[in-house]
HTML snippet that shows the backbone in 3Dmol.js (N, CA, C, O; Angstrom):
<script src="https://3Dmol.org/build/3Dmol-min.js"></script>
<div id="view" style="width:600px;height:400px;position:relative"></div>
<script>
const pdb = `
ATOM      1  N   MET A   1      15.462  41.442  -7.935  1.00  0.00           N
ATOM      2  CA  MET A   1      14.181  40.759  -8.229  1.00  0.00           C
ATOM      3  C   MET A   1      14.326  40.020  -9.469  1.00  0.00           C
ATOM      4  O   MET A   1      15.044  40.407 -10.391  1.00  0.00           O
ATOM      5  N   THR A   2      13.622  38.928  -9.486  1.00  0.00           N
ATOM      6  CA  THR A   2      13.764  38.153 -10.711  1.00  0.00           C
ATOM      7  C   THR A   2      12.380  38.190 -11.474  1.00  0.00           C
ATOM      8  O   THR A   2      11.336  38.446 -10.873  1.00  0.00           O
ATOM      9  N   LEU A   3      12.426  37.917 -12.855  1.00  0.00           N
ATOM     10  CA  LEU A   3      11.291  38.054 -13.670  1.00  0.00           C
ATOM     11  C   LEU A   3      10.191  37.050 -13.335  1.00  0.00           C
ATOM     12  O   LEU A   3       9.067  37.303 -13.770  1.00  0.00           O
ATOM     13  N   ASP A   4      10.372  35.955 -12.623  1.00  0.00           N
ATOM     14  CA  ASP A   4       9.258  35.043 -12.232  1.00  0.00           C
ATOM     15  C   ASP A   4       8.361  35.613 -11.182  1.00  0.00           C
ATOM     16  O   ASP A   4       7.287  35.073 -10.917  1.00  0.00           O
ATOM     17  N   LEU A   5       8.796  36.739 -10.554  1.00  0.00           N
ATOM     18  CA  LEU A   5       8.038  37.296  -9.434  1.00  0.00           C
ATOM     19  C   LEU A   5       7.139  38.475  -9.801  1.00  0.00           C
ATOM     20  O   LEU A   5       6.369  38.985  -8.986  1.00  0.00           O
ATOM     21  N   ILE A   6       7.270  38.881 -11.053  1.00  0.00           N
ATOM     22  CA  ILE A   6       6.547  40.022 -11.540  1.00  0.00           C
ATOM     23  C   ILE A   6       5.105  39.653 -11.960  1.00  0.00           C
ATOM     24  O   ILE A   6       4.872  38.646 -12.628  1.00  0.00           O
ATOM     25  N   GLU A   7       4.146  40.510 -11.540  1.00  0.00           N
ATOM     26  CA  GLU A   7       2.653  40.110 -11.690  1.00  0.00           C
ATOM     27  C   GLU A   7       2.313  40.541 -13.154  1.00  0.00           C
ATOM     28  O   GLU A   7       3.005  41.374 -13.739  1.00  0.00           O
ATOM     29  N   PRO A   8       1.309  39.993 -13.679  1.00  0.00           N
ATOM     30  CA  PRO A   8       0.794  40.404 -14.989  1.00  0.00           C
ATOM     31  C   PRO A   8       0.495  41.881 -15.224  1.00  0.00           C
ATOM     32  O   PRO A   8       0.146  42.572 -14.268  1.00  0.00           O
ATOM     33  N   GLU A   9       0.606  42.370 -16.373  1.00  0.00           N
ATOM     34  CA  GLU A   9       0.399  43.720 -16.765  1.00  0.00           C
ATOM     35  C   GLU A   9       1.406  44.729 -16.079  1.00  0.00           C
ATOM     36  O   GLU A   9       1.107  45.919 -15.970  1.00  0.00           O
ATOM     37  N   ILE A  10       2.554  44.245 -15.640  1.00  0.00           N
ATOM     38  CA  ILE A  10       3.549  45.178 -15.076  1.00  0.00           C
ATOM     39  C   ILE A  10       4.746  45.029 -16.110  1.00  0.00           C
ATOM     40  O   ILE A  10       5.057  43.953 -16.619  1.00  0.00           O
ATOM     41  N   SER A  11       5.373  46.230 -16.355  1.00  0.00           N
ATOM     42  CA  SER A  11       6.545  46.226 -17.182  1.00  0.00           C
ATOM     43  C   SER A  11       7.716  46.586 -16.278  1.00  0.00           C
ATOM     44  O   SER A  11       7.703  47.388 -15.344  1.00  0.00           O
ATOM     45  N   VAL A  12       8.851  45.763 -16.775  1.00  0.00           N
ATOM     46  CA  VAL A  12      10.130  45.933 -16.070  1.00  0.00           C
ATOM     47  C   VAL A  12      11.210  46.105 -17.118  1.00  0.00           C
ATOM     48  O   VAL A  12      10.976  46.066 -18.326  1.00  0.00           O
ATOM     49  N   LYS A  13      12.429  46.302 -16.575  1.00  0.00           N
ATOM     50  CA  LYS A  13      13.622  46.400 -17.404  1.00  0.00           C
ATOM     51  C   LYS A  13      14.613  45.353 -17.002  1.00  0.00           C
ATOM     52  O   LYS A  13      14.922  45.225 -15.818  1.00  0.00           O
ATOM     53  N   VAL A  14      15.154  44.556 -17.996  1.00  0.00           N
ATOM     54  CA  VAL A  14      16.065  43.393 -17.661  1.00  0.00           C
ATOM     55  C   VAL A  14      17.454  44.061 -17.297  1.00  0.00           C
ATOM     56  O   VAL A  14      17.970  44.940 -17.987  1.00  0.00           O
ATOM     57  N   LEU A  15      17.948  43.594 -16.247  1.00  0.00           N
ATOM     58  CA  LEU A  15      19.314  44.030 -15.645  1.00  0.00           C
ATOM     59  C   LEU A  15      20.339  43.045 -16.057  1.00  0.00           C
ATOM     60  O   LEU A  15      21.389  43.459 -16.549  1.00  0.00           O
ATOM     61  N   LYS A  16      20.109  41.653 -15.885  1.00  0.00           N
ATOM     62  CA  LYS A  16      21.209  40.701 -16.119  1.00  0.00           C
ATOM     63  C   LYS A  16      20.551  39.311 -16.188  1.00  0.00           C
ATOM     64  O   LYS A  16      19.570  38.986 -15.519  1.00  0.00           O
ATOM     65  N   VAL A  17      21.184  38.541 -17.054  1.00  0.00           N
ATOM     66  CA  VAL A  17      20.835  37.135 -17.112  1.00  0.00           C
ATOM     67  C   VAL A  17      21.834  36.272 -16.456  1.00  0.00           C
ATOM     68  O   VAL A  17      23.006  36.303 -16.830  1.00  0.00           O
ATOM     69  N   ILE A  18      21.393  35.411 -15.385  1.00  0.00           N
ATOM     70  CA  ILE A  18      22.307  34.545 -14.809  1.00  0.00           C
ATOM     71  C   ILE A  18      22.169  33.047 -15.135  1.00  0.00           C
ATOM     72  O   ILE A  18      21.220  32.668 -15.821  1.00  0.00           O
ATOM     73  N   GLY A  19      22.995  32.272 -14.710  1.00  0.00           N
ATOM     74  CA  GLY A  19      22.783  30.849 -14.957  1.00  0.00           C
ATOM     75  C   GLY A  19      23.968  30.260 -15.782  1.00  0.00           C
ATOM     76  O   GLY A  19      24.961  30.918 -16.094  1.00  0.00           O
ATOM     77  N   GLN A  20      23.765  28.978 -16.097  1.00  0.00           N
ATOM     78  CA  GLN A  20      24.798  28.142 -16.901  1.00  0.00           C
ATOM     79  C   GLN A  20      24.964  28.788 -18.286  1.00  0.00           C
ATOM     80  O   GLN A  20      24.064  29.471 -18.775  1.00  0.00           O
ATOM     81  N   LYS A  21      26.035  28.578 -18.854  1.00  0.00           N
ATOM     82  CA  LYS A  21      26.389  29.142 -20.098  1.00  0.00           C
ATOM     83  C   LYS A  21      25.512  28.874 -21.299  1.00  0.00           C
ATOM     84  O   LYS A  21      25.285  29.755 -22.129  1.00  0.00           O
ATOM     85  N   SER A  22      24.996  27.587 -21.388  1.00  0.00           N
ATOM     86  CA  SER A  22      24.144  27.292 -22.385  1.00  0.00           C
ATOM     87  C   SER A  22      22.712  27.860 -22.310  1.00  0.00           C
ATOM     88  O   SER A  22      22.141  28.356 -23.282  1.00  0.00           O
ATOM     89  N   SER A  23      22.193  27.751 -21.112  1.00  0.00           N
ATOM     90  CA  SER A  23      20.849  28.250 -20.948  1.00  0.00           C
ATOM     91  C   SER A  23      20.912  29.792 -20.926  1.00  0.00           C
ATOM     92  O   SER A  23      19.955  30.405 -21.398  1.00  0.00           O
ATOM     93  N   ARG A  24      21.928  30.446 -20.431  1.00  0.00           N
ATOM     94  CA  ARG A  24      22.003  31.918 -20.498  1.00  0.00           C
ATOM     95  C   ARG A  24      22.022  32.437 -21.910  1.00  0.00           C
ATOM     96  O   ARG A  24      21.346  33.400 -22.272  1.00  0.00           O
ATOM     97  N   LYS A  25      22.889  31.703 -22.743  1.00  0.00           N
ATOM     98  CA  LYS A  25      23.045  32.118 -24.120  1.00  0.00           C
ATOM     99  C   LYS A  25      21.622  32.104 -24.841  1.00  0.00           C
ATOM    100  O   LYS A  25      21.184  33.020 -25.538  1.00  0.00           O
ATOM    101  N   ARG A  26      21.017  30.978 -24.571  1.00  0.00           N
ATOM    102  CA  ARG A  26      19.522  30.719 -25.220  1.00  0.00           C
ATOM    103  C   ARG A  26      18.672  31.869 -24.853  1.00  0.00           C
ATOM    104  O   ARG A  26      18.008  32.433 -25.723  1.00  0.00           O
ATOM    105  N   ILE A  27      18.648  32.275 -23.549  1.00  0.00           N
ATOM    106  CA  ILE A  27      17.717  33.331 -23.155  1.00  0.00           C
ATOM    107  C   ILE A  27      18.170  34.704 -23.755  1.00  0.00           C
ATOM    108  O   ILE A  27      17.345  35.535 -24.136  1.00  0.00           O
ATOM    109  N   LEU A  28      19.533  34.901 -23.820  1.00  0.00           N
ATOM    110  CA  LEU A  28      20.071  36.145 -24.500  1.00  0.00           C
ATOM    111  C   LEU A  28      19.589  36.139 -25.926  1.00  0.00           C
ATOM    112  O   LEU A  28      19.158  37.194 -26.393  1.00  0.00           O
ATOM    113  N   ASP A  29      19.623  35.030 -26.674  1.00  0.00           N
ATOM    114  CA  ASP A  29      19.325  34.952 -27.944  1.00  0.00           C
ATOM    115  C   ASP A  29      17.852  35.095 -28.277  1.00  0.00           C
ATOM    116  O   ASP A  29      17.483  35.320 -29.429  1.00  0.00           O
ATOM    117  N   MET A  30      17.068  34.971 -27.326  1.00  0.00           N
ATOM    118  CA  MET A  30      15.571  35.181 -27.452  1.00  0.00           C
ATOM    119  C   MET A  30      15.247  36.748 -27.352  1.00  0.00           C
ATOM    120  O   MET A  30      14.136  37.214 -27.604  1.00  0.00           O
ATOM    121  N   GLY A  31      16.297  37.459 -26.976  1.00  0.00           N
ATOM    122  CA  GLY A  31      15.982  38.976 -26.906  1.00  0.00           C
ATOM    123  C   GLY A  31      15.931  39.541 -25.527  1.00  0.00           C
ATOM    124  O   GLY A  31      15.727  40.740 -25.340  1.00  0.00           O
ATOM    125  N   LEU A  32      16.122  38.649 -24.521  1.00  0.00           N
ATOM    126  CA  LEU A  32      16.123  39.180 -23.153  1.00  0.00           C
ATOM    127  C   LEU A  32      17.465  39.623 -22.692  1.00  0.00           C
ATOM    128  O   LEU A  32      18.100  38.999 -21.842  1.00  0.00           O
ATOM    129  N   THR A  33      17.911  40.771 -23.299  1.00  0.00           N
ATOM    130  CA  THR A  33      19.229  41.209 -23.149  1.00  0.00           C
ATOM    131  C   THR A  33      19.130  42.420 -22.071  1.00  0.00           C
ATOM    132  O   THR A  33      18.032  42.955 -21.916  1.00  0.00           O
ATOM    133  N   PRO A  34      20.141  42.819 -21.397  1.00  0.00           N
ATOM    134  CA  PRO A  34      20.186  43.872 -20.401  1.00  0.00           C
ATOM    135  C   PRO A  34      19.617  45.159 -21.033  1.00  0.00           C
ATOM    136  O   PRO A  34      20.076  45.503 -22.122  1.00  0.00           O
ATOM    137  N   GLY A  35      18.712  45.856 -20.477  1.00  0.00           N
ATOM    138  CA  GLY A  35      18.190  46.997 -21.062  1.00  0.00           C
ATOM    139  C   GLY A  35      16.890  46.884 -21.704  1.00  0.00           C
ATOM    140  O   GLY A  35      16.247  47.901 -21.962  1.00  0.00           O
ATOM    141  N   THR A  36      16.420  45.624 -22.006  1.00  0.00           N
ATOM    142  CA  THR A  36      15.313  45.323 -22.639  1.00  0.00           C
ATOM    143  C   THR A  36      14.052  45.547 -21.762  1.00  0.00           C
ATOM    144  O   THR A  36      14.035  45.148 -20.597  1.00  0.00           O
ATOM    145  N   ARG A  37      13.052  46.153 -22.295  1.00  0.00           N
ATOM    146  CA  ARG A  37      11.731  46.325 -21.497  1.00  0.00           C
ATOM    147  C   ARG A  37      10.893  45.161 -21.776  1.00  0.00           C
ATOM    148  O   ARG A  37      10.659  44.802 -22.930  1.00  0.00           O
ATOM    149  N   VAL A  38      10.428  44.552 -20.724  1.00  0.00           N
ATOM    150  CA  VAL A  38       9.577  43.245 -20.757  1.00  0.00           C
ATOM    151  C   VAL A  38       8.365  43.549 -20.029  1.00  0.00           C
ATOM    152  O   VAL A  38       8.418  44.106 -18.933  1.00  0.00           O
ATOM    153  N   GLU A  39       7.144  43.173 -20.642  1.00  0.00           N
ATOM    154  CA  GLU A  39       5.890  43.161 -19.873  1.00  0.00           C
ATOM    155  C   GLU A  39       5.349  41.872 -19.604  1.00  0.00           C
ATOM    156  O   GLU A  39       5.387  41.036 -20.507  1.00  0.00           O
ATOM    157  N   VAL A  40       4.837  41.573 -18.474  1.00  0.00           N
ATOM    158  CA  VAL A  40       4.289  40.275 -18.196  1.00  0.00           C
ATOM    159  C   VAL A  40       2.749  40.280 -18.638  1.00  0.00           C
ATOM    160  O   VAL A  40       1.928  41.045 -18.133  1.00  0.00           O
ATOM    161  N   ILE A  41       2.464  39.400 -19.577  1.00  0.00           N
ATOM    162  CA  ILE A  41       1.149  39.435 -20.182  1.00  0.00           C
ATOM    163  C   ILE A  41       0.191  38.562 -19.316  1.00  0.00           C
ATOM    164  O   ILE A  41      -0.861  39.031 -18.881  1.00  0.00           O
ATOM    165  N   ARG A  42       0.596  37.241 -19.070  1.00  0.00           N
ATOM    166  CA  ARG A  42      -0.319  36.436 -18.279  1.00  0.00           C
ATOM    167  C   ARG A  42       0.409  35.135 -17.811  1.00  0.00           C
ATOM    168  O   ARG A  42       1.491  34.822 -18.308  1.00  0.00           O
ATOM    169  N   ARG A  43      -0.179  34.409 -16.882  1.00  0.00           N
ATOM    170  CA  ARG A  43       0.335  33.184 -16.320  1.00  0.00           C
ATOM    171  C   ARG A  43      -0.653  32.050 -16.720  1.00  0.00           C
ATOM    172  O   ARG A  43      -1.867  32.248 -16.785  1.00  0.00           O
ATOM    173  N   ALA A  44      -0.147  31.016 -16.948  1.00  0.00           N
ATOM    174  CA  ALA A  44      -1.010  29.742 -17.181  1.00  0.00           C
ATOM    175  C   ALA A  44      -1.848  29.495 -15.946  1.00  0.00           C
ATOM    176  O   ALA A  44      -1.432  29.994 -14.900  1.00  0.00           O
ATOM    177  N   PRO A  45      -2.867  28.859 -15.921  1.00  0.00           N
ATOM    178  CA  PRO A  45      -3.778  28.556 -14.792  1.00  0.00           C
ATOM    179  C   PRO A  45      -3.060  28.115 -13.712  1.00  0.00           C
ATOM    180  O   PRO A  45      -3.369  28.552 -12.603  1.00  0.00           O
ATOM    181  N   LEU A  46      -2.012  27.204 -13.841  1.00  0.00           N
ATOM    182  CA  LEU A  46      -1.312  26.663 -12.654  1.00  0.00           C
ATOM    183  C   LEU A  46       0.052  27.430 -12.383  1.00  0.00           C
ATOM    184  O   LEU A  46       0.891  26.995 -11.595  1.00  0.00           O
ATOM    185  N   GLY A  47       0.208  28.647 -13.127  1.00  0.00           N
ATOM    186  CA  GLY A  47       1.308  29.427 -12.884  1.00  0.00           C
ATOM    187  C   GLY A  47       2.494  29.266 -13.750  1.00  0.00           C
ATOM    188  O   GLY A  47       3.398  30.102 -13.731  1.00  0.00           O
ATOM    189  N   ASP A  48       2.524  28.170 -14.548  1.00  0.00           N
ATOM    190  CA  ASP A  48       3.609  27.903 -15.398  1.00  0.00           C
ATOM    191  C   ASP A  48       3.207  27.418 -16.650  1.00  0.00           C
ATOM    192  O   ASP A  48       2.492  26.416 -16.627  1.00  0.00           O
ATOM    193  N   PRO A  49       3.524  27.931 -17.810  1.00  0.00           N
ATOM    194  CA  PRO A  49       4.625  28.907 -17.999  1.00  0.00           C
ATOM    195  C   PRO A  49       3.956  30.370 -17.867  1.00  0.00           C
ATOM    196  O   PRO A  49       2.776  30.581 -17.588  1.00  0.00           O
ATOM    197  N   VAL A  50       4.897  31.284 -18.112  1.00  0.00           N
ATOM    198  CA  VAL A  50       4.420  32.753 -18.086  1.00  0.00           C
ATOM    199  C   VAL A  50       4.717  33.406 -19.473  1.00  0.00           C
ATOM    200  O   VAL A  50       5.801  33.243 -20.033  1.00  0.00           O
ATOM    201  N   GLU A  51       3.774  34.100 -19.964  1.00  0.00           N
ATOM    202  CA  GLU A  51       3.885  34.841 -21.199  1.00  0.00           C
ATOM    203  C   GLU A  51       4.376  36.208 -21.034  1.00  0.00           C
ATOM    204  O   GLU A  51       3.857  36.909 -20.165  1.00  0.00           O
ATOM    205  N   PHE A  52       5.363  36.693 -21.803  1.00  0.00           N
ATOM    206  CA  PHE A  52       5.893  38.016 -21.859  1.00  0.00           C
ATOM    207  C   PHE A  52       5.842  38.755 -23.159  1.00  0.00           C
ATOM    208  O   PHE A  52       5.783  38.070 -24.180  1.00  0.00           O
ATOM    209  N   LYS A  53       5.856  39.992 -23.255  1.00  0.00           N
ATOM    210  CA  LYS A  53       5.907  40.819 -24.412  1.00  0.00           C
ATOM    211  C   LYS A  53       7.128  41.532 -24.426  1.00  0.00           C
ATOM    212  O   LYS A  53       7.368  42.231 -23.442  1.00  0.00           O
ATOM    213  N   LEU A  54       8.012  41.486 -25.425  1.00  0.00           N
ATOM    214  CA  LEU A  54       9.180  42.199 -25.577  1.00  0.00           C
ATOM    215  C   LEU A  54       9.473  42.424 -27.032  1.00  0.00           C
ATOM    216  O   LEU A  54       9.142  41.562 -27.846  1.00  0.00           O
ATOM    217  N   LYS A  55      10.009  43.414 -27.369  1.00  0.00           N
ATOM    218  CA  LYS A  55      10.544  43.868 -28.721  1.00  0.00           C
ATOM    219  C   LYS A  55       9.473  43.416 -29.747  1.00  0.00           C
ATOM    220  O   LYS A  55       9.829  42.843 -30.777  1.00  0.00           O
ATOM    221  N   GLY A  56       8.270  43.644 -29.504  1.00  0.00           N
ATOM    222  CA  GLY A  56       7.194  43.373 -30.482  1.00  0.00           C
ATOM    223  C   GLY A  56       6.776  42.005 -30.598  1.00  0.00           C
ATOM    224  O   GLY A  56       6.051  41.749 -31.559  1.00  0.00           O
ATOM    225  N   TYR A  57       7.092  41.052 -29.799  1.00  0.00           N
ATOM    226  CA  TYR A  57       6.645  39.751 -29.898  1.00  0.00           C
ATOM    227  C   TYR A  57       6.355  39.183 -28.523  1.00  0.00           C
ATOM    228  O   TYR A  57       6.811  39.750 -27.530  1.00  0.00           O
ATOM    229  N   ASN A  58       5.627  38.105 -28.423  1.00  0.00           N
ATOM    230  CA  ASN A  58       5.303  37.389 -27.200  1.00  0.00           C
ATOM    231  C   ASN A  58       6.140  36.182 -27.035  1.00  0.00           C
ATOM    232  O   ASN A  58       6.417  35.466 -27.997  1.00  0.00           O
ATOM    233  N   LEU A  59       6.563  35.937 -25.789  1.00  0.00           N
ATOM    234  CA  LEU A  59       7.466  34.840 -25.596  1.00  0.00           C
ATOM    235  C   LEU A  59       7.086  34.189 -24.162  1.00  0.00           C
ATOM    236  O   LEU A  59       6.936  34.883 -23.157  1.00  0.00           O
ATOM    237  N   SER A  60       6.953  32.860 -24.175  1.00  0.00           N
ATOM    238  CA  SER A  60       6.530  32.102 -22.974  1.00  0.00           C
ATOM    239  C   SER A  60       7.804  31.435 -22.442  1.00  0.00           C
ATOM    240  O   SER A  60       8.589  30.893 -23.220  1.00  0.00           O
ATOM    241  N   LEU A  61       8.004  31.470 -21.179  1.00  0.00           N
ATOM    242  CA  LEU A  61       9.092  30.883 -20.468  1.00  0.00           C
ATOM    243  C   LEU A  61       8.578  30.128 -19.207  1.00  0.00           C
ATOM    244  O   LEU A  61       7.602  30.539 -18.581  1.00  0.00           O
ATOM    245  N   ARG A  62       9.207  29.112 -18.890  1.00  0.00           N
ATOM    246  CA  ARG A  62       8.963  28.364 -17.619  1.00  0.00           C
ATOM    247  C   ARG A  62       9.288  29.246 -16.429  1.00  0.00           C
ATOM    248  O   ARG A  62      10.102  30.152 -16.603  1.00  0.00           O
ATOM    249  N   LYS A  63       8.768  29.084 -15.311  1.00  0.00           N
ATOM    250  CA  LYS A  63       9.205  29.860 -14.089  1.00  0.00           C
ATOM    251  C   LYS A  63      10.656  29.660 -13.725  1.00  0.00           C
ATOM    252  O   LYS A  63      11.291  30.583 -13.215  1.00  0.00           O
ATOM    253  N   LYS A  64      11.207  28.467 -13.976  1.00  0.00           N
ATOM    254  CA  LYS A  64      12.548  28.258 -13.715  1.00  0.00           C
ATOM    255  C   LYS A  64      13.533  29.055 -14.504  1.00  0.00           C
ATOM    256  O   LYS A  64      14.600  29.486 -14.066  1.00  0.00           O
ATOM    257  N   GLU A  65      13.044  29.215 -15.773  1.00  0.00           N
ATOM    258  CA  GLU A  65      13.968  30.093 -16.795  1.00  0.00           C
ATOM    259  C   GLU A  65      13.751  31.545 -16.346  1.00  0.00           C
ATOM    260  O   GLU A  65      14.735  32.282 -16.289  1.00  0.00           O
ATOM    261  N   ALA A  66      12.493  32.026 -16.013  1.00  0.00           N
ATOM    262  CA  ALA A  66      12.319  33.342 -15.759  1.00  0.00           C
ATOM    263  C   ALA A  66      13.032  33.751 -14.436  1.00  0.00           C
ATOM    264  O   ALA A  66      13.347  34.923 -14.227  1.00  0.00           O
ATOM    265  N   ARG A  67      13.281  32.724 -13.529  1.00  0.00           N
ATOM    266  CA  ARG A  67      14.020  32.994 -12.279  1.00  0.00           C
ATOM    267  C   ARG A  67      15.543  33.402 -12.481  1.00  0.00           C
ATOM    268  O   ARG A  67      16.201  33.928 -11.583  1.00  0.00           O
ATOM    269  N   THR A  68      16.025  33.118 -13.706  1.00  0.00           N
ATOM    270  CA  THR A  68      17.501  33.416 -13.970  1.00  0.00           C
ATOM    271  C   THR A  68      17.611  34.826 -14.684  1.00  0.00           C
ATOM    272  O   THR A  68      18.655  35.194 -15.221  1.00  0.00           O
ATOM    273  N   ILE A  69      16.458  35.587 -14.650  1.00  0.00           N
ATOM    274  CA  ILE A  69      16.509  36.987 -15.324  1.00  0.00           C
ATOM    275  C   ILE A  69      16.250  37.981 -14.071  1.00  0.00           C
ATOM    276  O   ILE A  69      15.250  37.966 -13.354  1.00  0.00           O
ATOM    277  N   LEU A  70      17.248  38.758 -13.972  1.00  0.00           N
ATOM    278  CA  LEU A  70      17.124  39.784 -12.926  1.00  0.00           C
ATOM    279  C   LEU A  70      16.563  41.096 -13.512  1.00  0.00           C
ATOM    280  O   LEU A  70      17.047  41.524 -14.559  1.00  0.00           O
ATOM    281  N   VAL A  71      15.628  41.714 -12.926  1.00  0.00           N
ATOM    282  CA  VAL A  71      14.959  42.897 -13.470  1.00  0.00           C
ATOM    283  C   VAL A  71      14.898  43.990 -12.415  1.00  0.00           C
ATOM    284  O   VAL A  71      14.974  43.722 -11.216  1.00  0.00           O
ATOM    285  N   GLU A  72      14.763  45.190 -12.869  1.00  0.00           N
ATOM    286  CA  GLU A  72      14.485  46.352 -11.975  1.00  0.00           C
ATOM    287  C   GLU A  72      13.130  46.150 -11.356  1.00  0.00           C
ATOM    288  O   GLU A  72      12.235  45.680 -12.058  1.00  0.00           O
ATOM    289  N   ALA A  73      12.896  46.475 -10.056  1.00  0.00           N
ATOM    290  CA  ALA A  73      11.608  46.358  -9.487  1.00  0.00           C
ATOM    291  C   ALA A  73      10.703  47.356 -10.175  1.00  0.00           C
ATOM    292  O   ALA A  73      11.189  48.404 -10.602  1.00  0.00           O
ATOM    293  N   PRO A  74       9.488  47.107 -10.298  1.00  0.00           N
ATOM    294  CA  PRO A  74       8.467  47.894 -11.041  1.00  0.00           C
ATOM    295  C   PRO A  74       8.529  49.462 -10.618  1.00  0.00           C
ATOM    296  O   PRO A  74       8.563  50.371 -11.447  1.00  0.00           O
ATOM    297  N   GLU A  75       8.539  49.635  -9.322  1.00  0.00           N
ATOM    298  CA  GLU A  75       8.488  51.008  -8.882  1.00  0.00           C
ATOM    299  C   GLU A  75       9.830  51.847  -9.110  1.00  0.00           C
ATOM    300  O   GLU A  75       9.895  53.052  -8.869  1.00  0.00           O
ATOM    301  N   GLN A  76      10.927  51.061  -9.615  1.00  0.00           N
ATOM    302  CA  GLN A  76      12.077  51.791  -9.909  1.00  0.00           C
ATOM    303  C   GLN A  76      12.121  52.100 -11.446  1.00  0.00           C
ATOM    304  O   GLN A  76      13.001  52.824 -11.913  1.00  0.00           O
ATOM    305  N   VAL A  77      11.209  51.567 -12.164  1.00  0.00           N
ATOM    306  CA  VAL A  77      11.213  51.770 -13.679  1.00  0.00           C
ATOM    307  C   VAL A  77      10.477  53.171 -13.995  1.00  0.00           C
ATOM    308  O   VAL A  77       9.328  53.408 -13.623  1.00  0.00           O
ATOM    309  N   PRO A  78      11.235  54.020 -14.686  1.00  0.00           N
ATOM    310  CA  PRO A  78      10.498  55.307 -15.004  1.00  0.00           C
ATOM    311  C   PRO A  78       9.562  55.114 -16.046  1.00  0.00           C
ATOM    312  O   PRO A  78       9.789  54.297 -16.938  1.00  0.00           O
ATOM    313  N   GLU A  79       8.375  55.894 -16.007  1.00  0.00           N
ATOM    314  CA  GLU A  79       7.314  55.746 -16.959  1.00  0.00           C
ATOM    315  C   GLU A  79       7.622  56.480 -18.193  1.00  0.00           C
ATOM    316  O   GLU A  79       6.825  56.472 -19.131  1.00  0.00           O
TER     317      GLU A  79
END
`;
const viewer = $3Dmol.createViewer("view");
viewer.addModel(pdb, "pdb");
viewer.setStyle({}, {cartoon: {color: "spectrum"}});
viewer.zoomTo();
viewer.render();
</script>
């Protein structure tokens, strides 16, 4: 499952970042590394961009960027 499919107020864990080398590195540098817990805060009115909370800060990504981040499905994440 990818991060762009997660609904607001749901927390997931990052498994892997896929994509081209430059965009992958940029996303990893923003803190979206494997094992990181990410919560979807809200979506813009038209659905793009999406705001996330991770490591104590909020980050907004376009759906296209969020689609490159593989996450554990919410029901698989232990509470």
